[in-house]
C-alpha positions in Angstrom: 173.3 77.4 67.6 170.1 75.6 67.9 168.7 77.7 65.2 171.6 77.2 62.8 171.2 73.4 63.3 167.6 73.6 62.4 168.3 75.5 59.2 170.7 73.1 58.4 168.3 70.2 58.8 165.6 71.9 56.8 168.1 72.6 54.1 169.2 69.0 54.1 165.3 67.8 54.0 164.7 70.1 51.0 167.6 69.1 49.2 168.1 65.4 49.9 164.9 63.3 50.4 167.0 60.3 51.3 167.0 57.9 54.4 169.5 59.1 57.0 170.8 55.6 57.5 171.2 54.0 54.2 170.7 57.1 52.0 167.8 55.5 49.8 165.5 57.7 48.2 162.4 58.0 50.4 158.9 57.6 48.9 155.3 57.8 50.4 155.1 54.1 50.8 158.6 53.6 52.8 159.2 56.9 54.4 158.8 57.1 58.4 159.2 60.4 60.1 159.9 61.0 63.8 158.9 63.6 66.3 162.2 65.4 65.8 161.5 65.6 62.1 163.9 63.2 60.8 163.0 60.9 57.9 164.1 57.3 57.4 163.1 54.4 55.2 160.9 52.0 57.1 163.3 49.1 57.0 166.2 51.0 58.6 163.8 52.5 61.1 162.4 49.5 62.5 165.7 47.7 62.4 167.2 50.6 64.5 164.2 50.6 66.8 165.1 47.0 68.0 168.3 48.3 69.1 167.6 51.7 70.6 164.6 53.7 71.4 166.4 57.0 70.1 166.6 58.9 66.9 169.5 57.5 64.9 170.7 61.2 64.0 170.0 63.2 67.1 169.5 60.7 69.8 166.3 62.1 70.9 164.3 59.8 73.1 160.8 59.8 71.4 159.4 56.7 73.1 160.0 58.2 76.8 156.7 58.6 78.7 156.3 61.7 81.0 154.2 61.6 84.1 151.2 63.8 84.4 151.5 66.8 86.7 148.9 66.4 89.3 150.2 69.2 91.5 148.0 72.3 92.0 144.9 70.7 90.8 141.4 72.5 91.6 139.4 69.7 93.0 136.3 71.8 93.2 136.6 72.5 89.4 137.4 69.1 88.6 134.5 67.8 90.9 132.0 70.2 89.3 133.1 69.2 85.7 132.9 65.5 86.7 129.4 66.0 88.0 128.4 67.9 84.9 129.5 65.2 82.5 128.1 62.5 84.7 124.7 64.5 84.7 124.9 64.7 80.7 125.5 61.0 80.5 122.8 60.2 82.7 120.3 62.3 81.0 121.6 60.9 77.7 121.2 57.3 79.1 117.5 58.3 80.1 116.7 59.9 76.9 118.1 56.9 74.8 116.2 54.4 77.0 113.0 56.3 76.7 113.6 56.7 72.8 114.2 52.8 72.8 111.0 52.1 74.7 109.2 54.4 72.4 110.7 52.7 69.2 109.8 49.4 70.6 106.1 50.4 71.1 106.0 52.0 67.7 107.4 49.0 65.9 104.8 46.9 67.7 102.1 49.1 66.7 103.3 49.3 63.2 103.3 45.5 63.2 99.7 45.5 64.4 98.7 48.0 62.0 100.4 46.2 59.0 98.5 42.8 60.3 95.2 44.9 60.4 95.9 46.1 56.9 96.7 42.6 55.7 93.3 41.4 57.1 91.4 44.4 55.6 92.9 43.8 52.2 91.7 40.2 52.3 88.4 41.4 53.2 88.1 43.9 50.6 89.4 41.4 48.0 86.8 38.9 49.2 84.0 41.7 49.1 85.3 42.5 45.6 84.9 39.0 44.5 81.6 38.7 46.1 80.2 42.0 44.4 81.6 40.5 41.1 79.7 37.3 41.5 76.7 39.2 42.8 76.9 41.5 39.6 77.4 38.3 37.3 74.4 36.8 39.0 72.3 40.0 38.7 73.3 40.2 35.0 72.3 36.5 34.4 68.9 37.2 36.1 68.2 40.4 34.3 68.7 38.5 30.9 66.7 35.5 32.1 63.8 37.5 33.3 63.8 39.6 30.3 63.5 36.6 28.0 61.0 34.6 30.3 58.5 37.1 31.9 58.9 40.3 29.7 57.9 41.1 26.2 60.9 40.8 23.9 61.8 43.4 21.3 63.9 43.4 18.2 66.7 45.4 20.1 66.9 42.6 22.6 67.4 39.9 19.9 70.1 42.2 18.4 72.0 42.7 21.7 71.9 38.9 22.3 73.7 38.3 18.8 76.3 41.0 19.0 79.1 41.6 21.4 79.2 45.2 21.9 76.1 45.9 24.2 75.2 43.1 26.8 77.7 41.1 29.1 78.3 37.5 28.8 76.2 36.7 31.6 73.1 38.6 30.4 73.4 36.4 27.2 73.5 33.3 28.9 70.6 34.2 31.0 68.7 35.6 28.0 69.3 32.4 26.1 68.2 30.2 29.2 65.1 32.3 29.8 64.2 32.1 26.0 64.7 28.4 26.0 62.4 28.0 29.1 59.6 30.4 27.5 59.4 28.5 24.1 61.1 25.0 25.1 63.5 25.5 22.0 66.7 27.1 21.4 65.4 29.2 18.6 68.2 31.9 19.0 70.8 29.4 17.9 69.0 26.7 16.0 67.1 29.0 13.4 67.8 31.9 10.9 65.9 35.0 10.4 65.5 35.6 14.1 66.6 39.1 14.0 65.1 41.7 11.7 67.7 42.9 9.2 66.3 46.3 9.6 67.8 46.6 13.0 71.2 45.4 12.2 71.4 48.0 9.3 69.9 50.7 11.5 72.6 50.0 14.2 75.4 49.9 11.7 74.2 53.4 10.2 74.1 54.6 14.0 77.5 53.5 14.7 78.8 55.3 11.5 77.0 58.5 12.4 78.7 58.3 16.1 82.3 58.0 14.4 81.8 61.0 11.9 83.1 64.2 13.4 81.2 66.4 11.2 77.4 65.9 10.5 77.4 63.2 13.0 75.9 62.6 16.5 77.4 62.7 20.0 78.3 59.6 22.1 75.8 60.7 24.6 73.1 60.5 22.1 74.3 57.4 20.7 73.9 55.6 24.0 70.4 57.2 24.3 69.2 56.2 20.9 70.9 52.9 20.3 68.5 50.7 22.4 65.1 52.6 21.8 63.3 51.7 18.6 61.3 54.9 18.5 64.6 57.2 19.0 66.5 55.1 16.7 64.1 55.4 13.8 63.6 59.1 14.6 67.4 59.8 14.5 68.0 57.9 11.3 65.0 59.7 9.5 66.5 63.0 10.5 70.2 62.2 9.5 69.4 60.2 6.4 67.6 61.0 3.0 64.3 59.3 2.3 66.0 57.1 -0.3 68.7 55.9 2.2 66.2 55.3 4.9 64.2 53.1 2.7 67.2 50.9 1.6 67.3 50.0 5.3 64.2 47.8 4.7 65.5 46.2 1.5 67.1 43.2 3.4 63.5 42.4 4.7 62.3 40.5 1.6 64.2 37.8 -0.1 63.5 36.7 -3.7 63.3 33.2 -4.5 64.3 31.2 -7.5 60.6 30.7 -8.6 59.7 34.3 -8.4 58.0 34.3 -4.9 59.1 36.5 -1.9 60.2 35.5 1.5 59.7 38.1 4.3 62.4 38.0 6.9 62.0 41.4 8.2 59.5 44.3 8.3 58.8 45.6 4.9 58.8 49.3 4.3 55.1 49.4 3.2 54.2 47.7 6.5 56.4 50.1 8.6 55.0 53.2 6.5 51.5 52.1 7.3 52.1 51.4 11.0 53.8 54.9 11.3 51.0 56.6 9.6 52.9 57.9 6.7 55.8 59.1 8.7 59.1 58.1 9.4 58.5 57.4 13.1 57.6 54.5 15.1 55.4 55.6 17.9 55.1 52.4 19.7 57.9 49.9 20.7 58.0 46.7 18.4 57.9 43.5 20.2 58.2 40.0 18.8 56.6 36.7 19.6 57.4 33.2 18.5 54.6 30.7 17.9 55.0 27.1 16.7 52.8 25.5 14.0 52.3 21.8 14.7 50.9 21.1 11.4 53.9 22.5 9.4 56.5 21.8 12.3 57.9 25.3 11.8 58.6 28.4 14.2 57.0 31.8 13.2 58.0 35.2 14.4 55.1 37.5 14.8 55.8 41.1 15.5 53.3 43.2 17.4 52.9 46.3 19.4 51.0 47.5 22.6 48.2 50.0 21.9 46.9 52.5 24.4 44.4 50.0 25.7 47.4 47.7 26.6 46.1 45.3 23.8 48.6 43.1 21.9 48.1 44.4 18.1 50.0 42.0 15.8 51.2 43.4 12.4 49.9 41.8 9.1 52.9 39.7 8.4 54.7 37.0 10.1 58.3 35.7 9.4 58.7 31.7 9.2 62.1 30.9 10.5 64.6 28.6 8.7 65.9 25.8 10.7 69.6 25.3 10.7 69.8 21.7 12.0 66.9 19.1 11.5 68.4 16.5 13.7 66.8 17.5 16.9 63.1 17.3 17.5 60.8 18.9 20.0 57.4 18.7 21.2 55.3 21.8 21.7 51.8 22.8 22.6 51.8 26.3 21.1 49.9 27.1 18.0 50.0 29.8 15.5 47.6 32.6 16.3 46.3 32.8 12.6 45.8 29.0 12.1 43.6 29.1 15.4 41.4 31.9 14.1 41.5 32.4 10.4 42.1 28.6 9.1 39.4 27.2 11.0 36.9 30.0 11.2 34.7 28.2 8.9 34.7 25.0 11.0 33.8 26.8 14.2 31.0 28.7 12.4 29.6 25.5 11.0 29.7 23.6 14.2 27.9 26.6 16.4 25.3 26.7 13.7 24.5 22.9 13.8 24.4 23.1 17.6 21.9 25.7 17.5 19.8 23.8 14.8 19.8 20.8 17.1 18.7 22.5 20.1 15.9 24.1 18.3 14.7 21.0 16.8 14.9 19.1 20.2 12.7 21.7 21.9 10.0 21.9 19.1 9.7 18.0 19.5 9.1 18.4 23.3 
């Protein structure tokens, strides 16, 4: 009989999915199933549950509690199992406590390390800033002492004017040292300070460095650019004689009255100095001398011979003043005025002194 009723219930559930009380269709949202596998809508089920704790169809009491069966319990097994669980819990507690302590120590260590890293980062930033200041100071002093205590080359003047070689600090120091040496801001107040040959030669060198074929490498460019001897030797090798001569064309300006003004080394002078070759064997230095009579500055190129003597070239460049408002007082004189212009006066005065000495001795 039980099997027959169960089969009937299964057939009813498969054919009719309706509430057993109100016969409304059941859905996922309103369906309630009991342990005895009967289905009702939630409204009818909970309304019936207030009246009785049995199933509305089979009267099965699904809310009844059954007491646990404590008969025939193996206390030894239960005690062993209890002790085992207690031991597991104790060991787990100890492990968790130890892990928590290690975690706290590690967090404190990490916090200390982060503080140390922050302190070190601040120290590194301070040292970097200090190194940058020292580097700027060294660049300033390098430029200052180069202009005030060492011979100045045409390359130095070129590097001061153009921005692709030296730092701003070096230029500031070079300008300050130049002013201290000559008591005048010649670099900014006068024209014709830089030899046009150097500017043209560096432009040609830059062009050769950019050429992929028949050009020069970057390493060679760096070695040649600040050495006048290597610069001239390189250009004479990669340029024709005509193009090499054209580098000196800007050194002479033709005036309206037909005269010429020298603002750079003429090619004839270069050829004579190089002994009929396209090579300069000595570094070309420049000096600036003030002529009190003319009130003008002159640039006088020279080189140092094997005996460490200053050998001036047979030409000098008169600088053109940009602004005539400022006036300066100088004690330096032109080398040619001291020797060649006053040579006759010096000889005459010396002869007169000798004659006076001879006459005075004869009278005695």
